[in-house]
Biopython code that builds the backbone (N, CA, C, O; Angstrom):
import numpy as np
from Bio.PDB.StructureBuilder import StructureBuilder

atoms = [
    (1, "UNK", "N", (47.475, 13.274, -12.743)),
    (1, "UNK", "CA", (46.979, 14.363, -11.936)),
    (1, "UNK", "C", (47.532, 15.678, -12.483)),
    (1, "UNK", "O", (48.735, 15.789, -12.719)),
    (2, "UNK", "N", (46.673, 16.670, -12.686)),
    (2, "UNK", "CA", (47.162, 17.958, -13.174)),
    (2, "UNK", "C", (48.074, 18.627, -12.156)),
    (2, "UNK", "O", (47.998, 18.366, -10.955)),
    (3, "UNK", "N", (48.916, 19.476, -12.657)),
    (3, "UNK", "CA", (49.907, 20.114, -11.802)),
    (3, "UNK", "C", (49.353, 21.236, -10.948)),
    (3, "UNK", "O", (49.960, 21.585, -9.936)),
    (4, "UNK", "N", (48.242, 21.802, -11.313)),
    (4, "UNK", "CA", (47.725, 22.901, -10.508)),
    (4, "UNK", "C", (46.212, 22.791, -10.354)),
    (4, "UNK", "O", (45.538, 22.061, -11.081)),
    (5, "UNK", "N", (45.707, 23.543, -9.381)),
    (5, "UNK", "CA", (44.277, 23.466, -9.069)),
    (5, "UNK", "C", (43.404, 23.982, -10.200)),
    (5, "UNK", "O", (42.293, 23.487, -10.390)),
    (6, "UNK", "N", (43.877, 24.959, -10.949)),
    (6, "UNK", "CA", (43.081, 25.489, -12.050)),
    (6, "UNK", "C", (42.884, 24.420, -13.135)),
    (6, "UNK", "O", (41.774, 24.239, -13.635)),
    (7, "UNK", "N", (43.952, 23.723, -13.493)),
    (7, "UNK", "CA", (43.841, 22.642, -14.483)),
    (7, "UNK", "C", (42.931, 21.544, -13.951)),
    (7, "UNK", "O", (42.115, 20.999, -14.694)),
    (8, "UNK", "N", (43.064, 21.221, -12.684)),
    (8, "UNK", "CA", (42.214, 20.215, -12.065)),
    (8, "UNK", "C", (40.749, 20.640, -12.140)),
    (8, "UNK", "O", (39.870, 19.810, -12.373)),
    (9, "UNK", "N", (40.492, 21.909, -11.946)),
    (9, "UNK", "CA", (39.130, 22.425, -12.024)),
    (9, "UNK", "C", (38.553, 22.280, -13.427)),
    (9, "UNK", "O", (37.390, 21.907, -13.581)),
    (10, "UNK", "N", (39.343, 22.566, -14.440)),
    (10, "UNK", "CA", (38.882, 22.413, -15.820)),
    (10, "UNK", "C", (38.617, 20.944, -16.153)),
    (10, "UNK", "O", (37.639, 20.625, -16.829)),
    (11, "UNK", "N", (39.483, 20.057, -15.680)),
    (11, "UNK", "CA", (39.255, 18.627, -15.902)),
    (11, "UNK", "C", (37.978, 18.173, -15.191)),
    (11, "UNK", "O", (37.227, 17.354, -15.720)),
    (12, "UNK", "N", (37.739, 18.702, -14.006)),
    (12, "UNK", "CA", (36.519, 18.380, -13.273)),
    (12, "UNK", "C", (35.300, 18.833, -14.072)),
    (12, "UNK", "O", (34.327, 18.089, -14.195)),
    (13, "UNK", "N", (35.350, 20.049, -14.615)),
    (13, "UNK", "CA", (34.239, 20.540, -15.446)),
    (13, "UNK", "C", (33.996, 19.624, -16.635)),
    (13, "UNK", "O", (32.852, 19.305, -16.961)),
    (14, "UNK", "N", (35.075, 19.205, -17.279)),
    (14, "UNK", "CA", (34.955, 18.310, -18.428)),
    (14, "UNK", "C", (34.340, 16.978, -18.016)),
    (14, "UNK", "O", (33.446, 16.459, -18.684)),
    (15, "UNK", "N", (34.829, 16.435, -16.912)),
    (15, "UNK", "CA", (34.323, 15.142, -16.440)),
    (15, "UNK", "C", (32.837, 15.225, -16.108)),
    (15, "UNK", "O", (32.068, 14.340, -16.483)),
    (16, "UNK", "N", (32.432, 16.272, -15.412)),
    (16, "UNK", "CA", (31.029, 16.394, -15.018)),
    (16, "UNK", "C", (30.122, 16.620, -16.226)),
    (16, "UNK", "O", (29.022, 16.071, -16.280)),
    (17, "UNK", "N", (30.565, 17.414, -17.188)),
    (17, "UNK", "CA", (29.769, 17.618, -18.406)),
    (17, "UNK", "C", (29.650, 16.310, -19.184)),
    (17, "UNK", "O", (28.586, 15.997, -19.719)),
    (18, "UNK", "N", (30.736, 15.548, -19.246)),
    (18, "UNK", "CA", (30.698, 14.253, -19.933)),
    (18, "UNK", "C", (29.745, 13.294, -19.221)),
    (18, "UNK", "O", (29.008, 12.551, -19.869)),
    (19, "UNK", "N", (29.761, 13.312, -17.903)),
    (19, "UNK", "CA", (28.816, 12.482, -17.140)),
    (19, "UNK", "C", (27.374, 12.904, -17.409)),
    (19, "UNK", "O", (26.490, 12.064, -17.580)),
    (20, "UNK", "N", (27.152, 14.202, -17.443)),
    (20, "UNK", "CA", (25.798, 14.699, -17.709)),
    (20, "UNK", "C", (25.315, 14.249, -19.087)),
    (20, "UNK", "O", (24.178, 13.801, -19.234)),
    (21, "UNK", "N", (26.174, 14.369, -20.087)),
    (21, "UNK", "CA", (25.794, 13.940, -21.435)),
    (21, "UNK", "C", (25.487, 12.446, -21.438)),
    (21, "UNK", "O", (24.481, 12.015, -22.001)),
    (22, "UNK", "N", (26.342, 11.674, -20.820)),
    (22, "UNK", "CA", (26.139, 10.223, -20.772)),
    (22, "UNK", "C", (24.802, 9.890, -20.120)),
    (22, "UNK", "O", (24.077, 9.015, -20.593)),
    (23, "UNK", "N", (24.481, 10.577, -19.051)),
    (23, "UNK", "CA", (23.203, 10.346, -18.384)),
    (23, "UNK", "C", (22.016, 10.766, -19.229)),
    (23, "UNK", "O", (21.022, 10.045, -19.313)),
    (24, "UNK", "N", (22.117, 11.921, -19.850)),
    (24, "UNK", "CA", (21.023, 12.410, -20.694)),
    (24, "UNK", "C", (20.771, 11.509, -21.889)),
    (24, "UNK", "O", (19.629, 11.349, -22.320)),
    (25, "UNK", "N", (21.833, 10.919, -22.427)),
    (25, "UNK", "CA", (21.720, 10.141, -23.655)),
    (25, "UNK", "C", (21.433, 8.663, -23.416)),
    (25, "UNK", "O", (21.188, 7.916, -24.364)),
    (26, "UNK", "N", (21.461, 8.239, -22.160)),
    (26, "UNK", "CA", (21.251, 6.817, -21.854)),
    (26, "UNK", "C", (19.904, 6.347, -22.395)),
    (26, "UNK", "O", (18.855, 6.854, -21.998)),
    (27, "UNK", "N", (19.943, 5.386, -23.291)),
    (27, "UNK", "CA", (18.732, 4.785, -23.840)),
    (27, "UNK", "C", (18.025, 5.598, -24.901)),
    (27, "UNK", "O", (16.972, 5.184, -25.386)),
    (28, "UNK", "N", (18.573, 6.750, -25.281)),
    (28, "UNK", "CA", (17.938, 7.614, -26.272)),
    (28, "UNK", "C", (18.311, 7.147, -27.673)),
    (28, "UNK", "O", (19.490, 6.945, -27.966)),
    (29, "UNK", "N", (17.350, 6.979, -28.512)),
    (29, "UNK", "CA", (17.558, 6.606, -29.918)),
    (29, "UNK", "C", (17.702, 7.885, -30.744)),
    (29, "UNK", "O", (17.258, 8.959, -30.340)),
    (30, "UNK", "N", (18.337, 7.741, -31.913)),
    (30, "UNK", "CA", (18.583, 8.912, -32.752)),
    (30, "UNK", "C", (17.294, 9.658, -33.082)),
    (30, "UNK", "O", (17.258, 10.885, -32.998)),
    (31, "UNK", "N", (16.243, 8.942, -33.452)),
    (31, "UNK", "CA", (15.000, 9.625, -33.825)),
    (31, "UNK", "C", (14.405, 10.389, -32.644)),
    (31, "UNK", "O", (13.754, 11.415, -32.843)),
    (32, "UNK", "N", (14.616, 9.909, -31.426)),
    (32, "UNK", "CA", (14.157, 10.634, -30.235)),
    (32, "UNK", "C", (15.000, 11.891, -30.025)),
    (32, "UNK", "O", (14.479, 12.962, -29.713)),
    (33, "UNK", "N", (16.296, 11.738, -30.200)),
    (33, "UNK", "CA", (17.211, 12.870, -30.069)),
    (33, "UNK", "C", (16.885, 13.949, -31.090)),
    (33, "UNK", "O", (16.875, 15.140, -30.780)),
    (34, "UNK", "N", (16.621, 13.510, -32.306)),
    (34, "UNK", "CA", (16.310, 14.421, -33.404)),
    (34, "UNK", "C", (15.060, 15.252, -33.107)),
    (34, "UNK", "O", (14.993, 16.424, -33.477)),
    (35, "UNK", "N", (14.094, 14.664, -32.458)),
    (35, "UNK", "CA", (12.819, 15.341, -32.180)),
    (35, "UNK", "C", (12.826, 16.163, -30.896)),
    (35, "UNK", "O", (11.955, 17.013, -30.707)),
    (36, "UNK", "N", (13.781, 15.927, -30.019)),
    (36, "UNK", "CA", (13.791, 16.558, -28.704)),
    (36, "UNK", "C", (14.748, 17.749, -28.685)),
    (36, "UNK", "O", (15.936, 17.599, -28.401)),
    (37, "UNK", "N", (14.223, 18.914, -28.988)),
    (37, "UNK", "CA", (15.056, 20.113, -29.086)),
    (37, "UNK", "C", (15.721, 20.453, -27.754)),
    (37, "UNK", "O", (16.877, 20.875, -27.727)),
    (38, "UNK", "N", (15.009, 20.275, -26.671)),
    (38, "UNK", "CA", (15.580, 20.575, -25.359)),
    (38, "UNK", "C", (16.800, 19.698, -25.088)),
    (38, "UNK", "O", (17.825, 20.190, -24.617)),
    (39, "UNK", "N", (16.698, 18.427, -25.377)),
    (39, "UNK", "CA", (17.816, 17.516, -25.190)),
    (39, "UNK", "C", (18.980, 17.896, -26.096)),
    (39, "UNK", "O", (20.128, 17.924, -25.653)),
    (40, "UNK", "N", (18.693, 18.185, -27.353)),
    (40, "UNK", "CA", (19.757, 18.580, -28.294)),
    (40, "UNK", "C", (20.490, 19.823, -27.793)),
    (40, "UNK", "O", (21.720, 19.869, -27.801)),
    (41, "UNK", "N", (19.736, 20.820, -27.361)),
    (41, "UNK", "CA", (20.360, 22.053, -26.885)),
    (41, "UNK", "C", (21.190, 21.811, -25.624)),
    (41, "UNK", "O", (22.265, 22.390, -25.466)),
    (42, "UNK", "N", (20.697, 20.962, -24.734)),
    (42, "UNK", "CA", (21.450, 20.646, -23.518)),
    (42, "UNK", "C", (22.762, 19.950, -23.863)),
    (42, "UNK", "O", (23.811, 20.291, -23.318)),
    (43, "UNK", "N", (22.703, 18.991, -24.755)),
    (43, "UNK", "CA", (23.909, 18.259, -25.145)),
    (43, "UNK", "C", (24.893, 19.194, -25.843)),
    (43, "UNK", "O", (26.093, 19.147, -25.571)),
    (44, "UNK", "N", (24.395, 20.036, -26.734)),
    (44, "UNK", "CA", (25.274, 20.996, -27.402)),
    (44, "UNK", "C", (25.955, 21.908, -26.384)),
    (44, "UNK", "O", (27.148, 22.185, -26.502)),
    (45, "UNK", "N", (25.218, 22.369, -25.404)),
    (45, "UNK", "CA", (25.789, 23.252, -24.377)),
    (45, "UNK", "C", (26.876, 22.520, -23.586)),
    (45, "UNK", "O", (27.941, 23.076, -23.320)),
    (46, "UNK", "N", (26.600, 21.284, -23.219)),
    (46, "UNK", "CA", (27.582, 20.518, -22.461)),
    (46, "UNK", "C", (28.827, 20.214, -23.292)),
    (46, "UNK", "O", (29.939, 20.222, -22.765)),
    (47, "UNK", "N", (28.650, 19.949, -24.567)),
    (47, "UNK", "CA", (29.808, 19.759, -25.452)),
    (47, "UNK", "C", (30.623, 21.042, -25.567)),
    (47, "UNK", "O", (31.851, 20.999, -25.643)),
    (48, "UNK", "N", (29.949, 22.165, -25.580)),
    (48, "UNK", "CA", (30.640, 23.454, -25.616)),
    (48, "UNK", "C", (31.455, 23.659, -24.345)),
    (48, "UNK", "O", (32.588, 24.137, -24.399)),
    (49, "UNK", "N", (30.882, 23.300, -23.211)),
    (49, "UNK", "CA", (31.599, 23.411, -21.932)),
    (49, "UNK", "C", (32.854, 22.542, -21.955)),
    (49, "UNK", "O", (33.923, 22.978, -21.527)),
    (50, "UNK", "N", (32.725, 21.321, -22.452)),
    (50, "UNK", "CA", (33.883, 20.425, -22.524)),
    (50, "UNK", "C", (34.991, 21.045, -23.379)),
    (50, "UNK", "O", (36.154, 21.061, -22.977)),
    (51, "UNK", "N", (34.630, 21.546, -24.540)),
    (51, "UNK", "CA", (35.628, 22.142, -25.425)),
    (51, "UNK", "C", (36.263, 23.395, -24.863)),
    (51, "UNK", "O", (37.465, 23.618, -25.007)),
    (52, "UNK", "N", (35.443, 24.211, -24.220)),
    (52, "UNK", "CA", (35.973, 25.442, -23.620)),
    (52, "UNK", "C", (36.937, 25.108, -22.485)),
    (52, "UNK", "O", (38.013, 25.699, -22.390)),
    (53, "UNK", "N", (36.562, 24.176, -21.634)),
    (53, "UNK", "CA", (37.452, 23.777, -20.543)),
    (53, "UNK", "C", (38.739, 23.174, -21.098)),
    (53, "UNK", "O", (39.822, 23.454, -20.585)),
    (54, "UNK", "N", (38.635, 22.357, -22.132)),
    (54, "UNK", "CA", (39.818, 21.748, -22.741)),
    (54, "UNK", "C", (40.780, 22.812, -23.266)),
    (54, "UNK", "O", (41.998, 22.641, -23.207)),
    (55, "UNK", "N", (40.230, 23.899, -23.775)),
    (55, "UNK", "CA", (41.080, 24.958, -24.332)),
    (55, "UNK", "C", (41.901, 25.666, -23.262)),
    (55, "UNK", "O", (42.886, 26.335, -23.577)),
    (56, "UNK", "N", (41.506, 25.524, -22.007)),
    (56, "UNK", "CA", (42.227, 26.172, -20.905)),
    (56, "UNK", "C", (43.269, 25.263, -20.252)),
    (56, "UNK", "O", (43.998, 25.688, -19.356)),
    (57, "UNK", "N", (43.333, 24.026, -20.701)),
    (57, "UNK", "CA", (44.360, 23.107, -20.199)),
    (57, "UNK", "C", (45.666, 23.438, -20.924)),
    (57, "UNK", "O", (45.671, 23.658, -22.136)),
    (58, "UNK", "N", (46.748, 23.471, -20.192)),
    (58, "UNK", "CA", (48.024, 23.878, -20.784)),
    (58, "UNK", "C", (48.453, 22.926, -21.900)),
    (58, "UNK", "O", (48.165, 21.730, -21.857)),
    (59, "UNK", "N", (49.147, 23.479, -22.902)),
    (59, "UNK", "CA", (49.671, 22.628, -23.978)),
    (59, "UNK", "C", (50.588, 21.525, -23.447)),
    (59, "UNK", "O", (50.596, 20.415, -23.980)),
    (60, "UNK", "N", (51.348, 21.823, -22.413)),
    (60, "UNK", "CA", (52.245, 20.815, -21.843)),
    (60, "UNK", "C", (51.444, 19.640, -21.287)),
    (60, "UNK", "O", (51.795, 18.483, -21.522)),
    (61, "UNK", "N", (50.381, 19.928, -20.557)),
    (61, "UNK", "CA", (49.552, 18.859, -19.984)),
    (61, "UNK", "C", (48.866, 18.078, -21.100)),
    (61, "UNK", "O", (48.785, 16.851, -21.048)),
    (62, "UNK", "N", (48.378, 18.789, -22.101)),
    (62, "UNK", "CA", (47.726, 18.104, -23.225)),
    (62, "UNK", "C", (48.706, 17.168, -23.927)),
    (62, "UNK", "O", (48.352, 16.045, -24.284)),
    (63, "UNK", "N", (49.941, 17.634, -24.124)),
    (63, "UNK", "CA", (50.958, 16.797, -24.777)),
    (63, "UNK", "C", (51.307, 15.568, -23.940)),
    (63, "UNK", "O", (51.615, 14.507, -24.484)),
    (64, "UNK", "N", (51.261, 15.713, -22.630)),
    (64, "UNK", "CA", (51.565, 14.602, -21.731)),
    (64, "UNK", "C", (50.414, 13.597, -21.646)),
    (64, "UNK", "O", (50.600, 12.486, -21.149)),
    (65, "UNK", "N", (49.241, 13.974, -22.122)),
    (65, "UNK", "CA", (48.054, 13.121, -22.021)),
    (65, "UNK", "C", (47.346, 13.023, -23.365)),
    (65, "UNK", "O", (46.230, 13.516, -23.524)),
    (66, "UNK", "N", (47.997, 12.386, -24.330)),
    (66, "UNK", "CA", (47.450, 12.323, -25.684)),
    (66, "UNK", "C", (46.231, 11.395, -25.824)),
    (66, "UNK", "O", (45.606, 11.355, -26.884)),
    (67, "UNK", "N", (45.892, 10.654, -24.767)),
    (67, "UNK", "CA", (44.724, 9.782, -24.839)),
    (67, "UNK", "C", (43.419, 10.580, -24.936)),
    (67, "UNK", "O", (42.383, 10.040, -25.323)),
    (68, "UNK", "N", (43.479, 11.856, -24.586)),
    (68, "UNK", "CA", (42.344, 12.763, -24.764)),
    (68, "UNK", "C", (42.566, 13.507, -26.073)),
    (68, "UNK", "O", (43.648, 14.042, -26.313)),
    (69, "UNK", "N", (41.562, 13.539, -26.900)),
    (69, "UNK", "CA", (41.678, 14.215, -28.196)),
    (69, "UNK", "C", (41.383, 15.710, -28.030)),
    (69, "UNK", "O", (40.340, 16.210, -28.452)),
    (70, "UNK", "N", (42.317, 16.389, -27.415)),
    (70, "UNK", "CA", (42.163, 17.793, -27.044)),
    (70, "UNK", "C", (41.799, 18.659, -28.243)),
    (70, "UNK", "O", (40.865, 19.459, -28.184)),
    (71, "UNK", "N", (42.540, 18.493, -29.323)),
    (71, "UNK", "CA", (42.327, 19.328, -30.512)),
    (71, "UNK", "C", (40.911, 19.153, -31.057)),
    (71, "UNK", "O", (40.272, 20.132, -31.443)),
    (72, "UNK", "N", (40.419, 17.922, -31.094)),
    (72, "UNK", "CA", (39.062, 17.673, -31.577)),
    (72, "UNK", "C", (38.006, 18.291, -30.657)),
    (72, "UNK", "O", (37.009, 18.842, -31.125)),
    (73, "UNK", "N", (38.235, 18.194, -29.348)),
    (73, "UNK", "CA", (37.281, 18.773, -28.391)),
    (73, "UNK", "C", (37.180, 20.285, -28.579)),
    (73, "UNK", "O", (36.089, 20.853, -28.622)),
    (74, "UNK", "N", (38.326, 20.908, -28.686)),
    (74, "UNK", "CA", (38.368, 22.370, -28.839)),
    (74, "UNK", "C", (37.791, 22.772, -30.197)),
    (74, "UNK", "O", (37.034, 23.738, -30.290)),
    (75, "UNK", "N", (38.142, 22.043, -31.235)),
    (75, "UNK", "CA", (37.630, 22.344, -32.569)),
    (75, "UNK", "C", (36.124, 22.194, -32.655)),
    (75, "UNK", "O", (35.452, 23.015, -33.280)),
    (76, "UNK", "N", (35.583, 21.146, -32.028)),
    (76, "UNK", "CA", (34.139, 20.938, -32.079)),
    (76, "UNK", "C", (33.411, 22.020, -31.295)),
    (76, "UNK", "O", (32.320, 22.443, -31.680)),
    (77, "UNK", "N", (34.005, 22.463, -30.209)),
    (77, "UNK", "CA", (33.427, 23.579, -29.454)),
    (77, "UNK", "C", (33.322, 24.808, -30.350)),
    (77, "UNK", "O", (32.313, 25.512, -30.334)),
    (78, "UNK", "N", (34.364, 25.060, -31.125)),
    (78, "UNK", "CA", (34.360, 26.221, -32.010)),
    (78, "UNK", "C", (33.286, 26.093, -33.090)),
    (78, "UNK", "O", (32.640, 27.080, -33.444)),
    (79, "UNK", "N", (33.098, 24.904, -33.602)),
    (79, "UNK", "CA", (32.048, 24.676, -34.592)),
    (79, "UNK", "C", (30.681, 24.955, -33.961)),
    (79, "UNK", "O", (29.858, 25.664, -34.540)),
    (80, "UNK", "N", (30.445, 24.402, -32.785)),
    (80, "UNK", "CA", (29.155, 24.605, -32.109)),
    (80, "UNK", "C", (28.908, 26.078, -31.805)),
    (80, "UNK", "O", (27.785, 26.566, -31.923)),
    (81, "UNK", "N", (29.948, 26.767, -31.420)),
    (81, "UNK", "CA", (29.792, 28.158, -31.011)),
    (81, "UNK", "C", (29.674, 29.136, -32.180)),
    (81, "UNK", "O", (29.088, 30.208, -32.030)),
    (82, "UNK", "N", (30.227, 28.775, -33.345)),
    (82, "UNK", "CA", (30.329, 29.772, -34.407)),
    (82, "UNK", "C", (29.656, 29.421, -35.726)),
    (82, "UNK", "O", (29.476, 30.297, -36.573)),
    (83, "UNK", "N", (29.285, 28.177, -35.918)),
    (83, "UNK", "CA", (28.670, 27.798, -37.188)),
    (83, "UNK", "C", (27.185, 27.550, -36.980)),
    (83, "UNK", "O", (26.704, 26.421, -37.067)),
    (84, "UNK", "N", (26.477, 28.629, -36.705)),
    (84, "UNK", "CA", (25.074, 28.564, -36.312)),
    (84, "UNK", "C", (24.170, 27.927, -37.359)),
    (84, "UNK", "O", (23.271, 27.166, -37.003)),
    (85, "UNK", "N", (24.379, 28.210, -38.613)),
    (85, "UNK", "CA", (23.468, 27.763, -39.649)),
    (85, "UNK", "C", (23.676, 26.331, -40.099)),
    (85, "UNK", "O", (22.797, 25.745, -40.730)),
    (86, "UNK", "N", (24.809, 25.770, -39.788)),
    (86, "UNK", "CA", (25.116, 24.419, -40.256)),
    (86, "UNK", "C", (24.337, 23.382, -39.453)),
    (86, "UNK", "O", (24.197, 23.507, -38.236)),
    (87, "UNK", "N", (23.840, 22.378, -40.126)),
    (87, "UNK", "CA", (23.173, 21.280, -39.443)),
    (87, "UNK", "C", (24.232, 20.348, -38.868)),
    (87, "UNK", "O", (25.006, 19.741, -39.608)),
    (88, "UNK", "N", (24.259, 20.242, -37.556)),
    (88, "UNK", "CA", (25.278, 19.461, -36.883)),
    (88, "UNK", "C", (24.701, 18.235, -36.190)),
    (88, "UNK", "O", (25.394, 17.578, -35.413)),
    (89, "UNK", "N", (23.456, 17.925, -36.460)),
    (89, "UNK", "CA", (22.760, 16.898, -35.702)),
    (89, "UNK", "C", (23.515, 15.574, -35.661)),
    (89, "UNK", "O", (23.696, 15.004, -34.585)),
    (90, "UNK", "N", (23.954, 15.078, -36.807)),
    (90, "UNK", "CA", (24.679, 13.802, -36.831)),
    (90, "UNK", "C", (25.993, 13.888, -36.063)),
    (90, "UNK", "O", (26.367, 12.953, -35.356)),
    (91, "UNK", "N", (26.681, 14.997, -36.201)),
    (91, "UNK", "CA", (27.953, 15.158, -35.504)),
    (91, "UNK", "C", (27.759, 15.251, -33.993)),
    (91, "UNK", "O", (28.543, 14.695, -33.224)),
    (92, "UNK", "N", (26.716, 15.953, -33.578)),
    (92, "UNK", "CA", (26.424, 16.055, -32.148)),
    (92, "UNK", "C", (26.041, 14.678, -31.614)),
    (92, "UNK", "O", (26.489, 14.291, -30.534)),
    (93, "UNK", "N", (25.226, 13.940, -32.348)),
    (93, "UNK", "CA", (24.830, 12.593, -31.946)),
    (93, "UNK", "C", (26.059, 11.698, -31.760)),
    (93, "UNK", "O", (26.194, 11.024, -30.738)),
    (94, "UNK", "N", (26.945, 11.697, -32.746)),
    (94, "UNK", "CA", (28.142, 10.858, -32.659)),
    (94, "UNK", "C", (29.046, 11.293, -31.504)),
    (94, "UNK", "O", (29.611, 10.458, -30.797)),
    (95, "UNK", "N", (29.172, 12.578, -31.328)),
    (95, "UNK", "CA", (29.983, 13.068, -30.209)),
    (95, "UNK", "C", (29.396, 12.591, -28.883)),
    (95, "UNK", "O", (30.118, 12.109, -28.010)),
    (96, "UNK", "N", (28.085, 12.732, -28.744)),
    (96, "UNK", "CA", (27.428, 12.395, -27.480)),
    (96, "UNK", "C", (27.395, 10.901, -27.200)),
    (96, "UNK", "O", (27.475, 10.482, -26.045)),
    (97, "UNK", "N", (27.277, 10.096, -28.247)),
    (97, "UNK", "CA", (27.104, 8.658, -28.036)),
    (97, "UNK", "C", (28.372, 7.835, -28.194)),
    (97, "UNK", "O", (28.448, 6.713, -27.693)),
    (98, "UNK", "N", (29.368, 8.379, -28.883)),
    (98, "UNK", "CA", (30.605, 7.633, -29.105)),
    (98, "UNK", "C", (31.793, 8.330, -28.423)),
    (98, "UNK", "O", (32.477, 7.735, -27.590)),
    (99, "UNK", "N", (32.025, 9.583, -28.784)),
    (99, "UNK", "CA", (33.218, 10.277, -28.295)),
    (99, "UNK", "C", (33.155, 10.583, -26.799)),
    (99, "UNK", "O", (34.156, 10.439, -26.097)),
    (100, "UNK", "N", (32.000, 11.000, -26.309)),
    (100, "UNK", "CA", (31.907, 11.386, -24.896)),
    (100, "UNK", "C", (32.125, 10.200, -23.953)),
    (100, "UNK", "O", (32.848, 10.357, -22.968)),
    (101, "UNK", "N", (31.544, 9.029, -24.198)),
    (101, "UNK", "CA", (31.873, 7.907, -23.306)),
    (101, "UNK", "C", (33.364, 7.568, -23.303)),
    (101, "UNK", "O", (33.918, 7.223, -22.259)),
    (102, "UNK", "N", (34.012, 7.664, -24.461)),
    (102, "UNK", "CA", (35.457, 7.428, -24.529)),
    (102, "UNK", "C", (36.205, 8.510, -23.741)),
    (102, "UNK", "O", (37.152, 8.219, -23.010)),
    (103, "UNK", "N", (35.767, 9.747, -23.902)),
    (103, "UNK", "CA", (36.374, 10.859, -23.170)),
    (103, "UNK", "C", (36.215, 10.662, -21.675)),
    (103, "UNK", "O", (37.168, 10.848, -20.917)),
    (104, "UNK", "N", (35.029, 10.289, -21.249)),
    (104, "UNK", "CA", (34.775, 10.098, -19.818)),
    (104, "UNK", "C", (35.711, 9.037, -19.243)),
    (104, "UNK", "O", (36.246, 9.217, -18.150)),
    (105, "UNK", "N", (35.911, 7.952, -19.953)),
    (105, "UNK", "CA", (36.831, 6.907, -19.484)),
    (105, "UNK", "C", (38.246, 7.464, -19.321)),
    (105, "UNK", "O", (38.917, 7.169, -18.332)),
    (106, "UNK", "N", (38.697, 8.259, -20.275)),
    (106, "UNK", "CA", (40.037, 8.857, -20.186)),
    (106, "UNK", "C", (40.113, 9.852, -19.037)),
    (106, "UNK", "O", (41.105, 9.888, -18.309)),
    (107, "UNK", "N", (39.072, 10.658, -18.870)),
    (107, "UNK", "CA", (39.083, 11.661, -17.798)),
    (107, "UNK", "C", (39.058, 11.013, -16.418)),
    (107, "UNK", "O", (39.658, 11.533, -15.478)),
    (108, "UNK", "N", (38.372, 9.888, -16.292)),
    (108, "UNK", "CA", (38.336, 9.203, -14.994)),
    (108, "UNK", "C", (39.718, 8.667, -14.602)),
    (108, "UNK", "O", (40.010, 8.498, -13.418)),
    (109, "UNK", "N", (40.561, 8.404, -15.599)),
    (109, "UNK", "CA", (41.939, 7.997, -15.309)),
    (109, "UNK", "C", (42.782, 9.204, -14.895)),
    (109, "UNK", "O", (43.660, 9.092, -14.040)),
    (110, "UNK", "N", (42.510, 10.350, -15.504)),
    (110, "UNK", "CA", (43.267, 11.563, -15.191)),
    (110, "UNK", "C", (42.797, 12.218, -13.896)),
    (110, "UNK", "O", (43.580, 12.846, -13.183)),
    (111, "UNK", "N", (41.515, 12.062, -13.608)),
    (111, "UNK", "CA", (40.928, 12.727, -12.447)),
    (111, "UNK", "C", (39.906, 11.775, -11.816)),
    (111, "UNK", "O", (38.708, 11.872, -12.080)),
    (112, "UNK", "N", (40.393, 10.863, -10.988)),
    (112, "UNK", "CA", (39.479, 9.909, -10.355)),
    (112, "UNK", "C", (38.436, 10.612, -9.493)),
    (112, "UNK", "O", (38.597, 11.773, -9.116)),
    (113, "UNK", "N", (37.377, 9.889, -9.195)),
    (113, "UNK", "CA", (36.272, 10.446, -8.410)),
    (113, "UNK", "C", (36.681, 10.963, -7.042)),
    (113, "UNK", "O", (36.050, 11.880, -6.518)),
    (114, "UNK", "N", (37.712, 10.399, -6.462)),
    (114, "UNK", "CA", (38.097, 10.789, -5.104)),
    (114, "UNK", "C", (38.904, 12.083, -5.057)),
    (114, "UNK", "O", (39.358, 12.500, -3.992)),
    (115, "UNK", "N", (39.079, 12.716, -6.218)),
    (115, "UNK", "CA", (39.855, 13.976, -6.244)),
    (115, "UNK", "C", (38.946, 15.146, -6.500)),
    (115, "UNK", "O", (39.408, 16.285, -6.557)),
]
sb = StructureBuilder()
sb.init_structure("model")
sb.init_model(0)
sb.init_chain("A")
sb.init_seg("    ")
for serial, (resi, resn, name, xyz) in enumerate(atoms, 1):
    if name == "N":
        sb.init_residue(resn, " ", resi, " ")
    sb.init_atom(name, np.array(xyz, "f"), 0.0, 1.0, " ", f" {name:<3s}", serial, name[0])
structure = sb.get_structure()
């Protein structure tokens, strides 16, 4: 459990964005994702939210909870936000289909649904 309400709020944002991505990606194949610009943009936005919220979690809390790959979340947010011309499709796909479900499992341990 985070030590303060602000950290709890950021974890809640991360958890909800991860849930949204998981729901949006359920049953979606790569070729469908590749063709669906609206879905790609939504997932990219939600990944950006996760990274931005992660950047506001204190270093002490991040160090106490290494099961979340904080540095990767924040770094990927920066890539999405600043490297406009780079093709990130494969990286976004892997983040959405592999990393986000793992993240959601970790976040549910840190911030259960009843909180």
